[in-house]
C-alpha positions as CSV (number, residue, x, y, z in Angstrom):
1,M,0.4,14.7,-16.5
2,S,0.5,12.6,-13.3
3,F,2.6,15.4,-11.6
4,F,0.0,18.1,-12.4
5,K,-2.8,15.9,-11.3
6,D,-1.0,15.3,-7.9
7,A,-0.3,19.0,-7.6
8,L,-4.0,19.8,-7.9
9,S,-5.1,16.8,-5.7
10,I,-2.8,17.7,-2.8
11,F,-4.9,20.9,-2.3
12,K,-8.0,18.8,-1.7
13,K,-8.6,18.3,2.0
14,S,-11.0,16.0,3.8
15,E,-11.8,15.8,7.5
16,L,-12.0,12.2,8.6
17,V,-13.8,10.9,11.7
18,F,-12.0,8.1,13.5
19,I,-14.0,4.8,13.9
20,E,-11.7,2.2,15.3
21,R,-8.2,0.7,15.6
22,V,-7.5,-2.9,14.5
23,K,-4.4,-4.8,15.6
24,E,-3.2,-6.7,12.6
25,S,-0.2,-8.3,14.2
26,E,2.2,-7.7,17.2
27,K,3.5,-4.4,15.8
28,V,1.0,-3.6,13.0
29,Y,-2.2,-1.6,13.4
30,S,-4.9,-0.4,11.0
31,F,-6.8,2.8,11.7
32,L,-10.3,3.2,10.2
33,F,-12.0,6.5,9.4
34,K,-15.4,7.3,8.0
35,K,-15.1,8.2,4.3
36,D,-16.5,11.6,3.2
37,Q,-19.2,11.2,0.6
38,D,-17.2,13.2,-2.0
39,L,-13.8,11.5,-1.3
40,T,-12.6,8.9,-3.7
41,W,-9.2,7.5,-4.8
42,K,-7.7,4.8,-7.0
43,P,-6.7,1.7,-5.0
44,G,-2.9,2.0,-4.5
45,Q,-2.8,5.8,-4.1
46,H,-1.8,7.5,-0.8
47,G,-2.8,10.6,1.1
48,L,-1.1,13.1,3.4
49,F,-2.6,12.7,6.9
50,T,-2.4,15.5,9.5
51,I,-2.9,15.1,13.2
52,T,-5.4,17.7,14.4
53,H,-6.4,16.5,17.9
54,K,-3.0,17.5,19.5
55,K,-0.1,19.7,18.6
56,I,3.0,17.7,17.6
57,K,6.1,18.3,15.6
58,N,6.0,16.9,12.0
59,G,2.3,16.4,12.3
60,T,1.8,15.4,8.6
61,K,2.8,12.0,7.2
62,P,2.1,10.1,3.9
63,F,0.2,6.8,4.2
64,T,-1.2,4.5,1.5
65,V,-5.0,4.1,1.7
66,S,-5.3,0.3,2.2
67,S,-9.0,0.2,1.6
68,T,-11.2,0.8,-1.5
69,P,-13.7,3.5,-1.8
70,S,-16.5,0.9,-2.0
71,E,-15.7,-0.2,1.6
72,G,-16.9,3.1,2.9
73,V,-13.9,3.7,5.1
74,V,-10.4,5.2,4.8
75,R,-8.0,2.7,6.2
76,I,-4.3,3.3,6.9
77,T,-2.0,0.5,8.2
78,T,1.4,1.1,9.8
79,K,4.0,-0.5,12.0
80,I,4.3,0.8,15.5
81,G,7.1,-0.3,17.8
82,D,7.8,0.0,21.5
83,N,8.9,3.6,21.2
84,P,6.6,5.2,18.7
85,S,7.1,8.6,17.1
86,D,4.9,11.5,18.3
87,F,2.8,11.0,15.1
88,K,2.2,7.3,15.7
89,Q,1.6,7.9,19.4
90,A,-1.1,10.4,18.4
91,L,-2.7,7.7,16.2
92,L,-2.7,5.4,19.1
93,D,-4.4,8.1,21.2
94,L,-7.3,8.5,18.8
95,E,-10.7,7.7,20.2
96,P,-13.9,7.2,18.2
97,G,-15.3,10.5,17.0
98,M,-12.0,12.3,16.9
99,K,-10.8,13.7,13.6
100,I,-7.7,13.9,11.4
101,S,-7.2,15.7,8.1
102,M,-6.3,14.0,4.8
103,S,-4.9,15.8,1.7
104,G,-5.0,14.0,-1.7
105,P,-5.2,11.3,-2.9
106,V,-2.0,11.4,-4.9
107,G,0.3,8.9,-6.7
108,S,0.2,6.6,-9.8
109,F,0.8,3.3,-8.1
110,Y,-2.3,1.5,-9.5
111,V,-3.2,-0.9,-12.2
112,K,-4.2,0.7,-15.5
113,D,-4.7,-2.2,-17.9
114,D,-5.2,-6.0,-18.1
115,S,-1.6,-7.0,-18.6
116,P,-0.2,-9.9,-16.5
117,A,0.9,-8.3,-13.2
118,L,3.3,-9.3,-10.5
119,F,2.8,-7.6,-7.1
120,I,5.9,-7.6,-4.9
121,A,5.4,-6.6,-1.3
122,A,8.1,-6.3,1.3
123,D,6.8,-6.2,4.9
124,I,4.5,-3.2,5.4
125,G,4.6,-2.6,1.6
126,I,1.6,-5.0,1.5
127,T,-0.8,-2.1,2.2
128,P,-1.4,-0.8,-1.3
129,F,-2.0,-4.4,-2.6
130,R,-4.8,-5.0,-0.2
131,A,-6.8,-2.2,-1.8
132,I,-5.7,-3.1,-5.4
133,L,-6.6,-6.7,-5.0
134,K,-9.9,-6.0,-3.5
135,Q,-10.8,-3.8,-6.5
136,I,-9.6,-6.4,-9.0
137,E,-11.6,-9.1,-7.3
138,G,-14.7,-6.9,-7.4
139,E,-14.3,-6.2,-11.1
140,N,-13.7,-9.9,-12.0
141,R,-10.7,-9.0,-14.2
142,A,-9.2,-11.8,-16.3
143,N,-5.6,-10.6,-16.3
144,P,-3.1,-13.0,-14.5
145,I,-2.2,-11.6,-11.1
146,K,0.3,-13.0,-8.7
147,L,1.3,-11.6,-5.3
148,L,4.7,-12.2,-3.6
149,Y,4.6,-11.1,0.0
150,L,7.9,-11.1,1.8
151,N,8.1,-10.9,5.6
152,N,11.3,-12.2,7.2
153,E,9.6,-12.8,10.5
154,N,6.7,-14.8,8.9
155,L,4.3,-12.1,10.3
156,H,2.2,-11.7,7.2
157,I,-1.0,-9.6,7.7
158,Y,-4.3,-9.7,5.7
159,K,-3.9,-13.4,5.2
160,E,-7.7,-14.0,5.5
161,E,-8.3,-11.4,2.8
162,F,-6.0,-13.1,0.3
163,K,-7.9,-16.5,0.1
164,N,-8.9,-16.0,-3.5
165,V,-5.5,-14.6,-4.6
166,D,-2.6,-16.4,-6.2
167,V,-0.2,-15.5,-3.4
168,D,3.1,-16.8,-2.0
169,F,3.9,-15.9,1.6
170,I,7.7,-15.7,1.5
171,T,10.3,-15.4,4.3
172,T,13.6,-15.3,2.4
173,K,15.2,-13.2,-0.3
174,E,16.2,-16.3,-2.1
175,Q,12.5,-17.5,-2.4
176,L,11.5,-14.1,-3.5
177,M,14.0,-13.9,-6.4
178,H,13.2,-17.4,-7.5
179,E,9.5,-16.5,-7.9
180,I,10.3,-13.2,-9.6
181,N,12.4,-15.1,-12.1
182,A,9.7,-17.6,-12.8
183,F,7.1,-14.9,-13.5
184,A,9.6,-12.9,-15.7
185,E,10.5,-15.9,-17.7
186,K,6.8,-16.8,-18.3
187,H,5.5,-13.3,-19.2
188,K,8.7,-11.5,-20.4
189,E,8.0,-8.0,-21.8
190,N,4.3,-8.4,-21.4
191,G,4.4,-8.4,-17.6
192,Q,3.9,-5.4,-15.3
193,Y,5.8,-5.3,-12.0
194,F,4.6,-3.4,-8.9
195,V,7.1,-3.2,-6.0
196,A,6.3,-1.7,-2.6
197,G,8.2,-1.6,0.7
198,S,11.2,0.1,2.3
199,K,13.7,2.0,0.1
200,G,16.3,-0.8,0.5
201,A,13.9,-3.6,-0.4
202,V,12.4,-1.7,-3.4
203,N,15.8,-0.9,-4.8
204,M,17.0,-4.5,-4.4
205,V,14.0,-5.8,-6.3
206,V,14.1,-3.1,-9.0
207,E,17.8,-3.8,-9.7
208,H,17.0,-7.5,-10.0
209,L,14.2,-6.9,-12.4
210,K,16.5,-4.7,-14.5
211,S,19.1,-7.5,-14.5
212,K,16.4,-9.7,-16.1
213,N,15.9,-7.2,-18.9
214,I,12.6,-5.9,-17.6
215,A,12.0,-2.5,-19.1
216,K,11.8,0.5,-16.7
217,R,8.4,1.4,-18.2
218,N,7.0,-1.9,-16.9
219,I,8.1,-1.3,-13.3
220,K,6.2,0.8,-10.8
221,K,7.5,1.3,-7.3
222,D,6.1,2.7,-4.0
223,V,8.8,3.5,-1.5
224,F,7.8,3.6,2.2
225,V,9.7,6.0,4.4
226,G,9.8,6.3,8.2
């Protein structure tokens, strides 16, 4: 059913007006766009964003929407290095009032029930959890939630927004595995595990969870590419 919903949603297009750029850390930027009145999404989902203010090759890329609909903006957050791709350079070139196109939202990376949940973010994989946690906080849910946020360079973003969250800011793989083991031992088959980040990081965590006899149905993953 999720596949068919995504297939239909991908044909829904919205034109978004650029508001501002926010520098989250040395190499991480957020781009904020005005939300269309009719546009909504489940926190954790992503859209396909298309550059329209200049002609570039590969002008469409997927990005998690790191804001909630109630914030009134569409926020995407990405790493941009010293030699950005044409797409990311086009993002940097945006000025207030310019527009981009969004198709979607799509994806099933969101919380569906009140089971204990462990959120595991590797580097820029933190973006869906910003939105998910904001929604959970607004709904005053009672389910136990813990966030493990791994960044090897200790450049964790959104820190100010996680003040009311049970979060560990982690810098090593060993720390991460220790905390995963503690949660898995406490909640066993009742826990839900959400993993987001690069393909290598996500695969590493998923294999570790499987080694702890965590059922595949209890694991959701969001692999970031590019």
